[in-house]
C-alpha positions as CSV (number, residue, x, y, z in Angstrom):
1,M,10.6,9.2,-20.8
2,S,7.3,10.7,-19.7
3,D,7.0,12.5,-16.4
4,Q,4.8,9.7,-15.1
5,A,7.3,7.0,-16.1
6,A,10.1,9.0,-14.5
7,K,8.1,9.2,-11.3
8,A,7.6,5.5,-11.3
9,E,11.4,4.9,-11.8
10,L,12.1,7.3,-9.0
11,L,9.6,5.5,-6.7
12,R,11.3,2.1,-7.6
13,S,14.8,3.5,-6.9
14,L,13.8,4.6,-3.4
15,H,13.2,1.0,-2.2
16,V,16.5,0.3,-0.5
17,P,16.8,-2.6,1.9
18,G,18.0,-1.4,5.3
19,D,17.4,2.3,4.3
20,P,13.6,2.1,3.7
21,L,11.4,4.5,2.0
22,V,9.1,5.8,4.8
23,L,5.5,6.6,3.7
24,P,3.1,8.6,5.9
25,N,-0.1,7.6,4.2
26,A,-2.4,10.4,3.0
27,W,-6.2,10.3,2.6
28,D,-7.0,13.6,0.9
29,V,-5.3,16.6,-0.8
30,G,-4.7,18.4,2.5
31,S,-3.0,15.5,4.1
32,A,-0.9,14.8,1.0
33,R,0.4,18.4,0.9
34,V,1.3,18.2,4.5
35,V,3.4,15.1,3.9
36,V,5.2,16.7,0.9
37,E,5.8,19.9,2.9
38,A,7.5,17.8,5.6
39,G,10.0,16.7,3.0
40,F,8.8,13.2,2.1
41,P,9.6,12.2,-1.5
42,V,6.5,10.0,-2.2
43,I,2.9,10.0,-1.3
44,A,1.1,6.7,-0.5
45,T,-2.7,6.7,-0.1
46,A,-4.5,4.7,2.6
47,S,-7.7,3.0,1.3
48,N,-8.9,2.4,4.9
49,A,-8.6,6.1,5.7
50,I,-10.1,7.3,2.4
51,A,-13.1,4.9,2.8
52,A,-13.6,6.1,6.3
53,A,-13.4,9.8,5.3
54,L,-16.0,9.1,2.7
55,G,-18.3,7.3,5.2
56,Y,-17.7,3.7,4.0
57,D,-16.3,0.5,5.5
58,D,-12.8,-0.7,4.6
59,G,-12.3,-3.8,2.5
60,E,-13.8,-2.5,-0.8
61,G,-16.8,-1.2,1.0
62,A,-16.5,2.1,-0.8
63,P,-17.4,2.5,-4.5
64,R,-14.3,2.2,-6.8
65,D,-15.1,5.5,-8.6
66,E,-15.2,7.5,-5.4
67,M,-11.9,6.0,-4.2
68,M,-10.2,6.7,-7.4
69,F,-11.6,10.2,-7.6
70,V,-9.8,11.0,-4.3
71,A,-6.6,9.3,-5.5
72,A,-6.7,11.3,-8.7
73,R,-7.2,14.6,-6.8
74,I,-4.1,13.7,-4.7
75,V,-2.0,12.9,-7.7
76,A,-3.0,16.2,-9.4
77,S,-2.2,18.2,-6.2
78,V,1.4,17.2,-5.7
79,D,4.6,17.0,-7.8
80,V,6.0,13.8,-6.2
81,P,5.2,10.2,-7.2
82,V,2.0,8.8,-5.8
83,T,1.3,5.2,-5.1
84,V,-2.3,4.3,-4.8
85,D,-3.8,1.7,-2.5
86,A,-6.1,-0.3,-4.9
87,E,-7.2,-2.8,-2.3
88,A,-7.9,-6.2,-4.0
89,G,-8.6,-4.6,-7.4
90,Y,-12.3,-3.8,-7.0
91,G,-13.3,-6.8,-9.0
92,L,-11.7,-5.4,-12.1
93,P,-9.7,-7.5,-14.6
94,P,-6.0,-6.8,-14.1
95,G,-5.6,-4.9,-17.4
96,E,-8.5,-2.6,-16.6
97,L,-7.2,-1.9,-13.1
98,T,-3.7,-1.1,-14.5
99,E,-5.2,1.3,-17.1
100,L,-7.3,3.0,-14.4
101,I,-4.4,3.5,-12.1
102,T,-2.1,4.8,-14.8
103,R,-4.8,7.0,-16.3
104,I,-5.0,9.0,-13.1
105,G,-1.3,9.5,-13.2
106,A,-0.1,7.3,-10.3
107,A,3.4,5.9,-10.3
108,G,2.6,2.8,-8.3
109,C,-0.1,0.8,-6.5
110,N,-0.8,-1.7,-3.7
111,V,-2.9,-4.7,-4.5
112,E,-3.8,-7.2,-1.8
113,D,-4.7,-10.9,-1.7
114,T,-7.6,-10.8,0.8
115,D,-10.8,-12.2,-0.9
116,H,-13.3,-9.5,0.2
117,A,-16.2,-11.2,-1.7
118,N,-15.8,-14.8,-0.5
119,G,-13.6,-14.5,2.6
120,G,-10.1,-15.9,3.2
121,L,-7.3,-15.3,0.8
122,V,-7.3,-15.4,-3.0
123,D,-5.5,-18.6,-4.2
124,L,-1.8,-18.0,-4.6
125,D,-1.6,-19.0,-8.3
126,V,-4.7,-16.9,-9.1
127,R,-3.3,-13.8,-7.5
128,A,0.2,-14.3,-9.0
129,A,-1.4,-14.6,-12.5
130,Y,-3.4,-11.3,-11.8
131,I,-0.1,-9.5,-10.9
132,G,1.6,-10.9,-14.0
133,E,-1.2,-9.5,-16.2
134,M,-0.9,-6.2,-14.4
135,R,2.8,-6.1,-15.2
136,A,2.1,-7.0,-18.8
137,A,-0.5,-4.2,-19.1
138,A,1.8,-1.7,-17.6
139,N,4.5,-2.7,-20.1
140,R,2.0,-2.2,-23.0
141,I,0.9,1.2,-21.6
142,G,4.5,2.3,-21.3
143,V,4.4,3.2,-17.6
144,P,6.7,1.1,-15.3
145,L,4.1,1.0,-12.6
146,V,5.6,0.0,-9.2
147,I,3.4,-2.9,-8.0
148,N,3.4,-3.5,-4.2
149,A,1.8,-6.9,-3.6
150,R,0.2,-7.0,-0.2
151,I,0.3,-10.4,1.4
152,D,-2.3,-11.0,4.1
153,S,-1.1,-14.2,5.6
154,F,-0.8,-12.6,9.0
155,F,-4.2,-11.0,8.9
156,P,-7.5,-12.4,10.3
157,A,-8.6,-13.2,6.8
158,S,-5.8,-15.8,6.6
159,P,-6.8,-19.5,7.3
160,F,-3.3,-20.0,8.8
161,S,-1.8,-19.7,12.2
162,G,1.5,-20.0,13.9
163,E,4.5,-20.8,11.7
164,R,2.2,-21.6,8.7
165,R,1.6,-17.9,8.3
166,L,5.2,-17.3,7.6
167,T,5.5,-20.3,5.2
168,D,2.5,-19.1,3.3
169,A,3.8,-15.5,3.2
170,I,7.1,-16.6,1.8
171,S,5.4,-18.8,-0.9
172,R,3.2,-15.9,-1.9
173,A,6.0,-13.4,-1.9
174,E,8.1,-15.6,-4.2
175,A,5.2,-16.2,-6.5
176,Y,4.2,-12.5,-6.7
177,R,7.8,-11.4,-7.2
178,A,8.3,-13.9,-10.0
179,A,5.0,-12.6,-11.6
180,G,6.3,-9.0,-11.7
181,A,5.7,-7.4,-8.3
182,D,8.4,-4.9,-7.4
183,C,7.8,-5.1,-3.7
184,V,6.0,-7.4,-1.3
185,F,4.1,-6.1,1.7
186,V,3.5,-8.3,4.7
187,P,1.4,-6.4,7.2
188,G,1.2,-7.9,10.7
189,A,4.5,-9.6,10.5
190,G,7.1,-8.8,13.2
191,P,10.8,-8.0,12.6
192,E,12.0,-11.6,12.7
193,D,9.3,-12.8,10.3
194,L,10.1,-9.8,8.0
195,R,13.8,-10.7,8.2
196,A,12.9,-14.2,7.0
197,V,10.9,-12.9,4.1
198,V,13.8,-10.6,3.1
199,T,16.3,-13.4,3.3
200,E,14.2,-16.0,1.5
201,V,12.7,-13.9,-1.2
202,G,15.4,-11.4,-2.0
203,A,12.9,-8.8,-3.0
204,P,12.1,-5.3,-1.5
205,V,9.8,-5.8,1.5
206,N,7.3,-3.3,2.8
207,A,6.5,-3.4,6.5
208,G,3.9,-1.6,8.6
209,L,5.0,0.6,11.4
210,P,2.8,1.1,14.5
211,L,3.1,4.8,15.5
212,R,2.8,3.8,19.1
213,G,5.4,1.4,20.2
214,G,6.8,0.5,16.7
215,S,10.6,0.6,16.0
216,L,11.8,2.0,12.7
217,Q,15.3,0.9,13.7
218,A,14.1,-2.7,14.1
219,L,12.6,-2.6,10.6
220,R,15.8,-1.2,9.2
221,A,17.8,-4.0,10.9
222,A,15.4,-6.5,9.4
223,G,16.3,-5.3,5.9
224,V,13.0,-3.9,4.9
225,A,12.9,-1.4,2.0
226,R,9.6,0.4,2.6
227,V,7.7,1.4,5.7
228,S,4.1,2.6,5.8
229,V,1.7,3.6,8.5
230,G,-1.7,3.0,6.9
231,P,-4.7,4.8,8.4
232,Q,-3.0,5.7,11.6
233,L,-2.4,9.4,10.8
234,Y,-6.0,9.8,9.8
235,R,-7.1,8.4,13.1
236,T,-4.7,10.7,14.9
237,A,-6.1,13.6,13.1
238,L,-9.6,12.6,14.1
239,S,-8.5,12.2,17.7
240,H,-7.1,15.8,17.7
241,L,-10.3,17.0,16.1
242,R,-12.4,15.2,18.7
243,S,-10.4,16.8,21.5
244,D,-10.7,20.3,20.0
245,V,-14.4,19.9,19.4
246,E,-15.0,18.6,23.0
247,Q,-13.1,21.5,24.4
248,L,-15.2,23.9,22.3
249,A,-18.4,22.2,23.4
250,T,-17.5,23.0,27.1
251,R,-17.5,26.7,26.2
252,R,-21.0,26.9,25.0
């Protein structure tokens, strides 16, 4: 087994319901190394933070090549598995996206179902087929890429509200899991909705954790298998930088 394949299998094995893999998302080599030095076994990138650091808007506002260059530098700088936030795929066919992600040495990826070009969410069947083709491409390449399917039913892009958000999220989670996703990510969902997804789908579920006011214990109790913080650490770092710079400015 190649080193990359072994890292993918390790990443997959760390998704344990009730004892989740916690991912402090990185945005550059420096932040990735800090996460590893703190003892975390996996690096996850945050597309929002990377795009912001490069001076672009989130939601595929940054050029794909620039985003992947940063991801590749992170992969090359650490010895642990890296899972790359690939947003909605940057308009690439699923096979090409899979080849790109595996070429840079990543062990896994996020792919979301917001339709950044047209608004709303990508049709369930269309996105499920996309994930299925990603899985087939990974099998051909020989890297058991860990695909984390992000479901945006609870995000503003979703046309649904109220209980229909949960119904849509469960339908998407079931379809994406059947197509070959290893994990489903339902950002914006609270612990009770996450518990319902865990129960209904029976797949590893990723949840977002607010650094201010969020409860990791509540997510454990809901049975989630993966927890991430997105761009929050990047924003915290900027806040500290701003404070230091403002203090320095007062000394001039």
